[in-house]
C-alpha positions, -999 to +999 in steps of 0.1 A: +398-229-516+385-264-514+356-281-532+333-299-508+309-325-523+273-321-509+260-349-532+274-368-562+261-340-585+269-309-566+300-291-551+305-258-535+336-237-527+349-232-492+374-204-485+400-214-460+416-186-440+454-188-438+450-193-400+432-225-406+451-255-418+437-284-439+452-317-426+453-349-447+467-384-443+494-397-467+467-417-484+445-386-488+475-366-500+482-392-527+446-392-538+445-353-540+478-353-560+465-379-584+432-359-589+451-326-593+482-333-615+485-297-625+489-285-589+522-286-569+510-300-535+531-306-504+524-319-470+543-309-439+553-333-410+521-325-391+499-335-421+490-300-432+483-296-469+504-269-486+493-256-520+519-240-542+503-221-571+517-223-606+548-203-611+552-173-634+572-176-666+603-162-650+604-187-622+596-215-646+625-204-668+648-204-638+637-238-627+641-252-662+677-238-663+687-253-630+672-288-637+687-287-672+722-279-659+719-306-633+708-332-659+736-322-683+762-326-655+748-361-647+747-372-683+782-360-692+801-367-660+794-405-658+781-400-623+755-425-612+725-415-592+692-400-602+682-364-611+647-350-604+629-319-614+604-297-595+574-320-601+588-348-580+576-354-544+595-373-517+582-386-484+608-375-459+617-395-427+596-370-406+565-378-427+564-346-447+560-348-485+582-322-502+590-312-538+624-295-542+628-274-573+657-297-583+673-326-566+697-356-568+700-389-550+730-411-550+728-445-567+739-463-536+711-448-514+685-453-542+695-490-547+693-496-509+657-484-509+632-513-506+609-517-536+578-508-516+595-475-507+597-465-543+561-457-549+547-426-565+564-406-538+596-423-528+603-426-491+637-409-492+652-374-487+675-363-516+712-359-510+711-326-529+683-301-532+677-267-547+649-243-538+643-212-559+625-182-544+598-167-566+587-131-564+557-141-543+576-163-518+585-152-483+621-162-475+613-176-440+592-206-451+618-215-477+646-213-450+625-236-427+621-260-456+658-261-462+664-268-425+639-296-428+658-312-457+690-310-437+674-325-406+661-354-427+694-363-444+702-339-472+740-333-475+740-301-496+713-276-504+711-243-522+684-216-516+685-192-545+670-157-542+671-140-576+654-109-562+684-101-540+710-121-560+717-140-529+724-177-522+722-196-489+743-228-489+732-255-464+757-282-455+752-311-432+761-302-396+775-268-406+765-232-403+746-217-433+768-198-456+753-167-473+768-155-506+761-121-521+758-121-559+780-151-566+789-159-602+790-197-598+781-224-574+799-258-570+787-292-561+816-298-538+822-334-528+785-343-532+782-335-569+817-339-581+825-315-610+790-298-610+790-260-614+760-238-618+767-205-636+743-180-619+742-155-648+716-179-663+695-175-632+700-138-624+695-126-659 
């Protein structure tokens, strides 16, 4: 649903069928995001606006746990780099603006980014991303999103599906690995020493 101004004092609501996309430029996307800070907006590589409704309490709790565990690892391990939560948007090399549920970027790549590329939405694809499937999410769009991250430079990605207690692990230039009800996930050589105990996510 989109508010369309008819004059400075009046707006009306326009229902957009799912078969019709709403396309915006990067500048328009930035303005929309600034005007709607409570909405999680994304933009795909074609410029189509994607509206993600607020999450339910359960998904919010899961997201908080994942971001918290990632932050604690970063703080205690002495690793450099930057940790981001689900409210952070990144402009990927293909032009899409995406917001992973949790992510990390190495200090080396961040420092190499030109100052003008570190705007509200940094022009960079994270080294590590997590996407969490909520009860209303279809799995196929999330899988496509994970492939997009990998195509744009992500080295390690986790797609968590609490409904089925399943995890898909995406690695650069490797086949997707599917784990059934794993107890723990490891950051491998990307996030050295990081381990996520999934009982905090499944329960």
